[in-house]
C-alpha positions as YAML, in Angstrom:
chain: A
units: angstrom
residues:
- id: 1
  name: MET
  ca: [-19.22, 6.53, -21.52]
- id: 2
  name: ARG
  ca: [-21.85, 7.91, -19.13]
- id: 3
  name: ILE
  ca: [-24.97, 5.79, -18.75]
- id: 4
  name: ASP
  ca: [-28.15, 6.16, -16.71]
- id: 5
  name: MET
  ca: [-29.77, 3.96, -14.07]
- id: 6
  name: GLN
  ca: [-31.93, 2.03, -16.53]
- id: 7
  name: GLU
  ca: [-28.91, 1.14, -18.70]
- id: 8
  name: THR
  ca: [-26.99, 0.14, -15.56]
- id: 9
  name: ALA
  ca: [-29.81, -2.17, -14.48]
- id: 10
  name: ASN
  ca: [-29.95, -3.75, -17.93]
- id: 11
  name: LEU
  ca: [-26.22, -4.44, -17.88]
- id: 12
  name: LEU
  ca: [-26.45, -6.15, -14.48]
- id: 13
  name: ARG
  ca: [-29.39, -8.27, -15.66]
- id: 14
  name: GLN
  ca: [-27.36, -9.49, -18.63]
- id: 15
  name: LYS
  ca: [-24.16, -10.38, -16.78]
- id: 16
  name: ASN
  ca: [-23.06, -13.16, -14.46]
- id: 17
  name: ASN
  ca: [-19.83, -13.82, -12.53]
- id: 18
  name: ILE
  ca: [-19.78, -10.19, -11.40]
- id: 19
  name: LEU
  ca: [-16.87, -8.83, -9.39]
- id: 20
  name: PHE
  ca: [-17.40, -5.77, -7.17]
- id: 21
  name: LEU
  ca: [-14.40, -3.66, -6.19]
- id: 22
  name: CYS
  ca: [-14.37, -1.42, -3.10]
- id: 23
  name: HIS
  ca: [-11.89, 1.36, -2.40]
- id: 24
  name: LYS
  ca: [-8.98, 0.97, 0.01]
- id: 25
  name: HIS
  ca: [-9.49, 2.04, 3.64]
- id: 26
  name: PRO
  ca: [-13.13, 1.01, 3.11]
- id: 27
  name: ASP
  ca: [-15.95, 3.03, 4.63]
- id: 28
  name: GLY
  ca: [-19.65, 2.47, 5.12]
- id: 29
  name: ASP
  ca: [-20.62, 3.72, 1.68]
- id: 30
  name: THR
  ca: [-18.34, 1.56, -0.48]
- id: 31
  name: LEU
  ca: [-19.01, -1.53, 1.68]
- id: 32
  name: GLY
  ca: [-22.72, -0.92, 2.19]
- id: 33
  name: SER
  ca: [-23.26, -0.27, -1.50]
- id: 34
  name: ALA
  ca: [-21.27, -3.28, -2.69]
- id: 35
  name: SER
  ca: [-22.72, -5.71, -0.15]
- id: 36
  name: SER
  ca: [-26.34, -4.66, -0.70]
- id: 37
  name: LEU
  ca: [-25.98, -5.04, -4.46]
- id: 38
  name: ALA
  ca: [-24.21, -8.38, -4.00]
- id: 39
  name: HIS
  ca: [-27.00, -9.71, -1.76]
- id: 40
  name: ALA
  ca: [-29.69, -8.57, -4.21]
- id: 41
  name: LEU
  ca: [-28.00, -10.00, -7.30]
- id: 42
  name: THR
  ca: [-27.25, -13.29, -5.55]
- id: 43
  name: ALA
  ca: [-30.96, -13.61, -4.78]
- id: 44
  name: MET
  ca: [-31.58, -13.05, -8.51]
- id: 45
  name: GLY
  ca: [-29.36, -16.04, -9.33]
- id: 46
  name: LYS
  ca: [-26.15, -14.18, -10.13]
- id: 47
  name: THR
  ca: [-22.70, -15.28, -8.99]
- id: 48
  name: VAL
  ca: [-20.88, -12.40, -7.32]
- id: 49
  name: ARG
  ca: [-17.70, -11.63, -5.38]
- id: 50
  name: ILE
  ca: [-16.51, -8.57, -3.47]
- id: 51
  name: GLU
  ca: [-12.83, -7.63, -3.23]
- id: 52
  name: CYS
  ca: [-11.13, -4.93, -1.18]
- id: 53
  name: ASN
  ca: [-7.45, -4.14, -0.89]
- id: 54
  name: ASP
  ca: [-7.67, -3.73, 2.90]
- id: 55
  name: PRO
  ca: [-9.28, -5.82, 5.66]
- id: 56
  name: ILE
  ca: [-12.94, -5.15, 6.38]
- id: 57
  name: PRO
  ca: [-13.33, -3.37, 9.76]
- id: 58
  name: LYS
  ca: [-15.23, -5.54, 12.24]
- id: 59
  name: ASP
  ca: [-18.11, -3.06, 12.60]
- id: 60
  name: PHE
  ca: [-19.01, -3.73, 8.95]
- id: 61
  name: SER
  ca: [-18.79, -7.54, 9.14]
- id: 62
  name: PHE
  ca: [-22.58, -7.97, 9.46]
- id: 63
  name: MET
  ca: [-22.96, -6.80, 5.86]
- id: 64
  name: PHE
  ca: [-21.20, -9.89, 4.52]
- id: 65
  name: GLU
  ca: [-23.27, -12.57, 6.23]
- id: 66
  name: GLY
  ca: [-24.27, -15.03, 3.53]
- id: 67
  name: ILE
  ca: [-21.92, -13.64, 0.88]
- id: 68
  name: GLU
  ca: [-19.73, -16.60, -0.14]
- id: 69
  name: ASN
  ca: [-17.27, -14.80, -2.44]
- id: 70
  name: PRO
  ca: [-16.65, -17.88, -4.65]
- id: 71
  name: PRO
  ca: [-13.62, -18.04, -6.95]
- id: 72
  name: PHE
  ca: [-14.36, -17.39, -10.63]
- id: 73
  name: GLU
  ca: [-13.01, -15.57, -13.64]
- id: 74
  name: PRO
  ca: [-14.94, -12.29, -13.71]
- id: 75
  name: GLU
  ca: [-17.20, -11.69, -16.67]
- id: 76
  name: PHE
  ca: [-18.05, -8.18, -15.48]
- id: 77
  name: VAL
  ca: [-15.99, -5.95, -13.16]
- id: 78
  name: VAL
  ca: [-17.77, -3.17, -11.27]
- id: 79
  name: SER
  ca: [-16.15, -0.56, -9.04]
- id: 80
  name: ILE
  ca: [-18.36, 0.88, -6.31]
- id: 81
  name: ASP
  ca: [-17.85, 4.38, -4.84]
- id: 82
  name: VAL
  ca: [-14.38, 4.62, -6.43]
- id: 83
  name: ALA
  ca: [-13.56, 7.95, -8.10]
- id: 84
  name: ASP
  ca: [-10.08, 6.97, -9.31]
- id: 85
  name: THR
  ca: [-8.39, 3.60, -9.84]
- id: 86
  name: LYS
  ca: [-5.55, 4.60, -7.51]
- id: 87
  name: LEU
  ca: [-8.13, 4.52, -4.69]
- id: 88
  name: LEU
  ca: [-8.43, 0.76, -5.18]
- id: 89
  name: GLY
  ca: [-5.03, 0.20, -3.56]
- id: 90
  name: ASN
  ca: [-1.92, -1.15, -5.19]
- id: 91
  name: GLU
  ca: [-2.94, -4.80, -5.52]
- id: 92
  name: LEU
  ca: [-6.39, -4.25, -7.00]
- id: 93
  name: GLU
  ca: [-5.27, -1.35, -9.15]
- id: 94
  name: GLU
  ca: [-2.52, -3.43, -10.73]
- id: 95
  name: LYS
  ca: [-4.90, -6.30, -11.34]
- id: 96
  name: TYR
  ca: [-8.06, -4.56, -12.52]
- id: 97
  name: ALA
  ca: [-7.44, -0.88, -13.41]
- id: 98
  name: ASP
  ca: [-7.55, -1.53, -17.17]
- id: 99
  name: CYS
  ca: [-10.53, -3.88, -17.19]
- id: 100
  name: ILE
  ca: [-13.27, -2.17, -15.16]
- id: 101
  name: ASN
  ca: [-16.50, -2.47, -17.13]
- id: 102
  name: LEU
  ca: [-18.72, -0.31, -14.94]
- id: 103
  name: CYS
  ca: [-18.24, 2.30, -12.23]
- id: 104
  name: ILE
  ca: [-21.10, 3.31, -9.93]
- id: 105
  name: ASP
  ca: [-20.17, 6.45, -8.04]
- id: 106
  name: HIS
  ca: [-21.32, 9.80, -6.67]
- id: 107
  name: HIS
  ca: [-18.04, 11.76, -6.57]
- id: 108
  name: SER
  ca: [-17.82, 14.81, -8.83]
- id: 109
  name: SER
  ca: [-14.06, 14.20, -8.94]
- id: 110
  name: ASN
  ca: [-14.51, 10.85, -10.74]
- id: 111
  name: ILE
  ca: [-11.95, 10.65, -13.55]
- id: 112
  name: LEU
  ca: [-14.27, 8.57, -15.80]
- id: 113
  name: TYR
  ca: [-11.86, 5.66, -16.02]
- id: 114
  name: ALA
  ca: [-14.34, 2.79, -16.55]
- id: 115
  name: GLU
  ca: [-15.80, 1.55, -19.81]
- id: 116
  name: LYS
  ca: [-19.24, 2.70, -18.60]
- id: 117
  name: ILE
  ca: [-19.99, 5.18, -15.79]
- id: 118
  name: PHE
  ca: [-23.18, 5.52, -13.76]
- id: 119
  name: LEU
  ca: [-22.42, 8.77, -11.94]
- id: 120
  name: ASP
  ca: [-24.68, 11.02, -9.88]
- id: 121
  name: SER
  ca: [-22.68, 13.75, -8.18]
- id: 122
  name: ASN
  ca: [-25.88, 15.18, -6.68]
- id: 123
  name: SER
  ca: [-26.35, 12.04, -4.62]
- id: 124
  name: ALA
  ca: [-25.21, 12.28, -1.00]
- id: 125
  name: SER
  ca: [-23.88, 8.72, -1.14]
- id: 126
  name: THR
  ca: [-23.45, 5.85, -3.57]
- id: 127
  name: ALA
  ca: [-25.80, 3.89, -1.31]
- id: 128
  name: GLU
  ca: [-28.65, 6.24, -2.32]
- id: 129
  name: MET
  ca: [-27.94, 5.36, -5.95]
- id: 130
  name: ILE
  ca: [-27.91, 1.64, -5.17]
- id: 131
  name: TYR
  ca: [-31.27, 1.91, -3.38]
- id: 132
  name: LEU
  ca: [-32.82, 3.43, -6.52]
- id: 133
  name: LEU
  ca: [-30.99, 0.93, -8.74]
- id: 134
  name: LEU
  ca: [-32.43, -2.00, -6.77]
- id: 135
  name: GLY
  ca: [-35.86, -0.55, -7.42]
- id: 136
  name: GLU
  ca: [-35.09, -0.45, -11.15]
- id: 137
  name: LEU
  ca: [-34.01, -4.11, -10.90]
- id: 138
  name: ASN
  ca: [-37.24, -5.02, -9.05]
- id: 139
  name: ALA
  ca: [-35.00, -6.59, -6.43]
- id: 140
  name: GLU
  ca: [-36.28, -7.42, -2.96]
- id: 141
  name: ILE
  ca: [-34.80, -5.21, -0.26]
- id: 142
  name: THR
  ca: [-34.51, -7.43, 2.78]
- id: 143
  name: PRO
  ca: [-33.86, -6.08, 6.29]
- id: 144
  name: LEU
  ca: [-30.16, -6.98, 5.86]
- id: 145
  name: ILE
  ca: [-29.94, -5.13, 2.53]
- id: 146
  name: ALA
  ca: [-31.77, -2.18, 4.08]
- id: 147
  name: SER
  ca: [-29.24, -2.15, 6.94]
- id: 148
  name: CYS
  ca: [-26.31, -2.21, 4.51]
- id: 149
  name: LEU
  ca: [-27.77, 0.72, 2.58]
- id: 150
  name: PHE
  ca: [-28.69, 2.68, 5.71]
- id: 151
  name: THR
  ca: [-25.09, 2.30, 6.90]
- id: 152
  name: GLY
  ca: [-23.84, 3.77, 3.63]
- id: 153
  name: VAL
  ca: [-26.34, 6.64, 3.65]
- id: 154
  name: SER
  ca: [-25.84, 7.55, 7.31]
- id: 155
  name: THR
  ca: [-22.04, 7.32, 7.42]
- id: 156
  name: ASP
  ca: [-21.49, 9.34, 4.23]
- id: 157
  name: THR
  ca: [-23.69, 12.13, 5.57]
- id: 158
  name: GLY
  ca: [-22.30, 12.14, 9.12]
- id: 159
  name: CYS
  ca: [-25.63, 10.84, 10.41]
- id: 160
  name: PHE
  ca: [-27.46, 13.41, 8.24]
- id: 161
  name: ARG
  ca: [-25.43, 16.37, 9.55]
- id: 162
  name: PHE
  ca: [-23.28, 17.13, 6.49]
- id: 163
  name: SER
  ca: [-24.23, 19.66, 3.83]
- id: 164
  name: ASN
  ca: [-24.56, 16.92, 1.19]
- id: 165
  name: THR
  ca: [-27.73, 15.68, 2.95]
- id: 166
  name: THR
  ca: [-30.82, 16.34, 0.83]
- id: 167
  name: VAL
  ca: [-34.56, 15.82, 1.05]
- id: 168
  name: ARG
  ca: [-34.07, 12.63, -0.98]
- id: 169
  name: THR
  ca: [-31.55, 11.41, 1.57]
- id: 170
  name: PHE
  ca: [-34.12, 11.65, 4.36]
- id: 171
  name: GLU
  ca: [-36.80, 10.06, 2.18]
- id: 172
  name: ILE
  ca: [-34.58, 7.08, 1.34]
- id: 173
  name: ALA
  ca: [-33.47, 6.70, 4.97]
- id: 174
  name: SER
  ca: [-37.13, 6.64, 6.02]
- id: 175
  name: LYS
  ca: [-37.94, 3.98, 3.43]
- id: 176
  name: LEU
  ca: [-34.96, 1.86, 4.55]
- id: 177
  name: ALA
  ca: [-36.15, 2.10, 8.15]
- id: 178
  name: ALA
  ca: [-39.60, 0.93, 7.05]
- id: 179
  name: LEU
  ca: [-37.97, -1.99, 5.21]
- id: 180
  name: GLY
  ca: [-36.33, -3.20, 8.42]
- id: 181
  name: ALA
  ca: [-32.95, -1.44, 8.59]
- id: 182
  name: ASP
  ca: [-31.51, -1.74, 12.09]
- id: 183
  name: THR
  ca: [-31.26, 2.03, 12.41]
- id: 184
  name: TYR
  ca: [-30.86, 2.18, 16.18]
- id: 185
  name: ASN
  ca: [-27.88, -0.19, 16.37]
- id: 186
  name: ILE
  ca: [-26.24, 1.25, 13.26]
- id: 187
  name: ILE
  ca: [-26.35, 4.76, 14.72]
- id: 188
  name: GLN
  ca: [-25.17, 3.48, 18.11]
- id: 189
  name: VAL
  ca: [-22.20, 1.62, 16.62]
- id: 190
  name: PHE
  ca: [-21.04, 4.24, 14.13]
- id: 191
  name: PHE
  ca: [-21.89, 7.49, 15.89]
- id: 192
  name: GLU
  ca: [-22.40, 6.90, 19.61]
- id: 193
  name: THR
  ca: [-19.80, 4.28, 20.56]
- id: 194
  name: LYS
  ca: [-16.05, 4.70, 21.08]
- id: 195
  name: THR
  ca: [-13.62, 1.91, 21.83]
- id: 196
  name: LYS
  ca: [-11.18, 2.54, 24.66]
- id: 197
  name: THR
  ca: [-8.33, 2.54, 22.15]
- id: 198
  name: TYR
  ca: [-10.09, 5.13, 19.99]
- id: 199
  name: ALA
  ca: [-10.78, 7.32, 23.04]
- id: 200
  name: ALA
  ca: [-7.07, 7.23, 23.88]
- id: 201
  name: LEU
  ca: [-6.16, 8.06, 20.27]
- id: 202
  name: GLU
  ca: [-8.66, 10.92, 20.17]
- id: 203
  name: ARG
  ca: [-7.09, 12.47, 23.27]
- id: 204
  name: LEU
  ca: [-3.63, 12.35, 21.69]
- id: 205
  name: ALA
  ca: [-4.99, 13.71, 18.41]
- id: 206
  name: LEU
  ca: [-6.72, 16.65, 20.11]
- id: 207
  name: ASP
  ca: [-3.50, 17.45, 21.96]
- id: 208
  name: SER
  ca: [-1.82, 17.80, 18.56]
- id: 209
  name: MET
  ca: [-4.34, 20.34, 17.23]
- id: 210
  name: ARG
  ca: [-2.85, 23.55, 15.87]
- id: 211
  name: PHE
  ca: [-4.57, 26.64, 14.43]
- id: 212
  name: TYR
  ca: [-3.67, 28.74, 11.39]
- id: 213
  name: PHE
  ca: [-4.93, 31.77, 9.44]
- id: 214
  name: SER
  ca: [-6.48, 33.63, 12.37]
- id: 215
  name: ASP
  ca: [-7.90, 30.37, 13.75]
- id: 216
  name: ARG
  ca: [-9.92, 29.71, 10.59]
- id: 217
  name: CYS
  ca: [-8.01, 26.48, 9.96]
- id: 218
  name: ALA
  ca: [-7.42, 23.71, 12.51]
- id: 219
  name: LEU
  ca: [-5.10, 20.77, 11.90]
- id: 220
  name: ILE
  ca: [-4.44, 17.58, 13.83]
- id: 221
  name: CYS
  ca: [-1.82, 14.99, 12.96]
- id: 222
  name: VAL
  ca: [-2.03, 11.33, 13.95]
- id: 223
  name: THR
  ca: [1.35, 9.62, 13.98]
- id: 224
  name: GLN
  ca: [2.40, 5.98, 14.13]
- id: 225
  name: ASP
  ca: [3.68, 6.70, 17.64]
- id: 226
  name: MET
  ca: [0.14, 7.68, 18.67]
- id: 227
  name: TYR
  ca: [-1.20, 4.35, 17.40]
- id: 228
  name: GLU
  ca: [1.40, 2.55, 19.50]
- id: 229
  name: LYS
  ca: [0.67, 4.59, 22.64]
- id: 230
  name: SER
  ca: [-3.11, 4.25, 22.36]
- id: 231
  name: GLY
  ca: [-3.27, 0.66, 21.12]
- id: 232
  name: SER
  ca: [-5.38, 1.92, 18.22]
- id: 233
  name: ASN
  ca: [-4.78, 1.67, 14.48]
- id: 234
  name: GLU
  ca: [-5.72, 3.29, 11.19]
- id: 235
  name: SER
  ca: [-9.08, 1.50, 11.02]
- id: 236
  name: GLU
  ca: [-10.33, 3.68, 13.89]
- id: 237
  name: THR
  ca: [-9.36, 7.06, 12.49]
- id: 238
  name: ASP
  ca: [-12.41, 7.88, 10.38]
- id: 239
  name: LYS
  ca: [-14.20, 9.50, 13.32]
- id: 240
  name: LEU
  ca: [-11.27, 11.87, 13.82]
- id: 241
  name: ALA
  ca: [-11.81, 13.56, 10.47]
- id: 242
  name: ASN
  ca: [-14.61, 15.82, 11.69]
- id: 243
  name: LEU
  ca: [-13.04, 16.93, 14.99]
- id: 244
  name: PRO
  ca: [-11.08, 19.99, 13.75]
- id: 245
  name: ARG
  ca: [-14.07, 21.41, 11.88]
- id: 246
  name: GLN
  ca: [-16.21, 21.24, 15.03]
- id: 247
  name: VAL
  ca: [-14.22, 24.02, 16.72]
- id: 248
  name: GLU
  ca: [-16.04, 27.35, 16.72]
- id: 249
  name: GLY
  ca: [-14.75, 29.69, 14.01]
- id: 250
  name: VAL
  ca: [-12.93, 26.98, 12.07]
- id: 251
  name: LEU
  ca: [-13.73, 26.95, 8.35]
- id: 252
  name: VAL
  ca: [-11.20, 24.32, 7.29]
- id: 253
  name: GLY
  ca: [-10.49, 21.27, 9.43]
- id: 254
  name: ILE
  ca: [-7.64, 18.92, 8.52]
- id: 255
  name: THR
  ca: [-6.83, 15.51, 9.93]
- id: 256
  name: MET
  ca: [-3.50, 14.06, 8.82]
- id: 257
  name: ARG
  ca: [-2.62, 10.40, 9.38]
- id: 258
  name: GLU
  ca: [0.93, 9.08, 9.10]
- id: 259
  name: LEU
  ca: [1.09, 5.99, 6.88]
- id: 260
  name: LYS
  ca: [3.16, 2.92, 7.72]
- id: 261
  name: ASP
  ca: [5.10, 3.09, 4.47]
- id: 262
  name: GLY
  ca: [5.75, 6.82, 4.73]
- id: 263
  name: GLY
  ca: [3.84, 9.92, 3.81]
- id: 264
  name: PHE
  ca: [0.50, 11.14, 5.14]
- id: 265
  name: LYS
  ca: [-3.16, 10.74, 4.31]
- id: 266
  name: ALA
  ca: [-5.10, 13.97, 4.78]
- id: 267
  name: SER
  ca: [-8.85, 14.39, 5.28]
- id: 268
  name: VAL
  ca: [-10.12, 17.92, 4.69]
- id: 269
  name: ARG
  ca: [-13.51, 19.13, 5.96]
- id: 270
  name: THR
  ca: [-14.87, 22.60, 5.23]
- id: 271
  name: HIS
  ca: [-17.74, 24.94, 6.06]
- id: 272
  name: GLY
  ca: [-19.56, 27.45, 3.90]
- id: 273
  name: ASP
  ca: [-18.36, 28.15, 0.38]
- id: 274
  name: ILE
  ca: [-14.83, 26.83, 0.90]
- id: 275
  name: ASP
  ca: [-14.32, 23.88, -1.44]
- id: 276
  name: ALA
  ca: [-12.40, 20.99, 0.12]
- id: 277
  name: SER
  ca: [-12.22, 19.21, -3.24]
- id: 278
  name: GLU
  ca: [-10.35, 22.16, -4.79]
- id: 279
  name: ILE
  ca: [-7.79, 22.06, -1.97]
- id: 280
  name: CYS
  ca: [-7.24, 18.33, -2.38]
- id: 281
  name: LYS
  ca: [-7.41, 18.30, -6.17]
- id: 282
  name: ARG
  ca: [-4.33, 20.50, -6.35]
- id: 283
  name: LEU
  ca: [-2.53, 17.90, -4.22]
- id: 284
  name: GLY
  ca: [-3.54, 14.92, -6.34]
- id: 285
  name: GLY
  ca: [-6.69, 14.00, -4.41]
- id: 286
  name: GLY
  ca: [-10.37, 14.80, -4.61]
- id: 287
  name: GLY
  ca: [-13.81, 14.19, -3.19]
- id: 288
  name: HIS
  ca: [-16.69, 16.50, -2.33]
- id: 289
  name: LYS
  ca: [-17.04, 20.21, -1.67]
- id: 290
  name: GLY
  ca: [-17.35, 19.73, 2.09]
- id: 291
  name: ALA
  ca: [-15.23, 16.59, 2.50]
- id: 292
  name: SER
  ca: [-12.21, 15.50, 0.47]
- id: 293
  name: GLY
  ca: [-8.88, 13.77, 0.86]
- id: 294
  name: CYS
  ca: [-5.39, 13.41, -0.56]
- id: 295
  name: THR
  ca: [-2.11, 11.62, 0.08]
- id: 296
  name: LEU
  ca: [1.11, 13.55, 0.66]
- id: 297
  name: CYS
  ca: [4.74, 12.47, 0.48]
- id: 298
  name: GLY
  ca: [7.63, 13.78, 2.52]
- id: 299
  name: THR
  ca: [8.11, 14.61, 6.18]
- id: 300
  name: LYS
  ca: [5.37, 15.70, 8.54]
- id: 301
  name: GLN
  ca: [6.32, 19.36, 8.21]
- id: 302
  name: GLN
  ca: [6.56, 19.14, 4.43]
- id: 303
  name: ALA
  ca: [3.07, 17.63, 4.30]
- id: 304
  name: ILE
  ca: [1.69, 20.32, 6.61]
- id: 305
  name: ASN
  ca: [3.30, 23.09, 4.56]
- id: 306
  name: ALA
  ca: [1.89, 21.72, 1.31]
- id: 307
  name: LEU
  ca: [-1.60, 21.54, 2.77]
- id: 308
  name: LEU
  ca: [-1.49, 24.97, 4.36]
- id: 309
  name: LYS
  ca: [-0.36, 26.54, 1.09]
- id: 310
  name: GLU
  ca: [-3.47, 25.24, -0.66]
- id: 311
  name: VAL
  ca: [-5.75, 26.06, 2.27]
- id: 312
  name: GLU
  ca: [-4.49, 29.65, 2.28]
- id: 313
  name: ALA
  ca: [-5.18, 29.97, -1.44]
- id: 314
  name: GLU
  ca: [-8.75, 28.79, -0.93]
- id: 315
  name: ILE
  ca: [-9.49, 30.55, 2.34]
- id: 316
  name: ASP
  ca: [-8.25, 33.93, 1.10]
- id: 317
  name: VAL
  ca: [-10.99, 34.11, -1.52]
- id: 318
  name: TYR
  ca: [-13.66, 33.41, 1.09]
- id: 319
  name: ARG
  ca: [-15.03, 36.37, 2.96]
- id: 320
  name: ILE
  ca: [-17.53, 36.48, 5.79]
- id: 321
  name: ASP
  ca: [-20.04, 39.32, 5.45]
...
């Protein structure tokens, strides 16, 4: 059942022992949204815990300062920025998929799996929704909470460069800065800084780039061998997703990542009217018009062929005047 922000706030006021679930391979939006809400509700006297199927990348560790994550039997289970229960990861999906009371999300591809859904597909990030929700709750937004939210807003919009960025996005970012968000360091860490291992991985990834459909599609593939050679790992691959789309003339950029247990995770980024979510939806994934993802089984070439088939179907209906 779809509910609005006021109903969502009322539910959170009524509940205690609240469990927040983040999606696997966590990013700034799921972590920033969950941690900011956890900090605010803890200050209101609630007992909360955050769970994620995968380890929290070190760059996001500041968000969890002061969050104790005590053991308790959840009274209320809330998924944050999770469009589908399979995105929780195997462990959390098995444990909680059938008992999620509330989902707070901004993905148009949300499959409406929770008992109650607070969904705003016009929002550039779930963090924007949480900022407004905290206002509805009359919760204090501390500098730490503001930093958590600013991380979610900035990372899900590519530092305000993606097409999902709206006037409201800039307004909320400005308000978070005024509330004490550490905007300079957040932008430095997430957009201006590369580890040596990431730099080595990026070089190998760029060497793998191939072009298709009259150079309108660019694809890079990150393999387990590349991780070994560079000393990097999957936690550093998020920044790679935008590289293929940055090439002049490319309308569809694809970054494939080989998974340890087989298969490939694909991130699809598009320009113009080409819908990345339609490409990924036909492969069992989803997301946004300009940025979506899916998981593919089979060999590297089988995964590439499956992706290119769907890209061709989408790109052929797009014409440049």
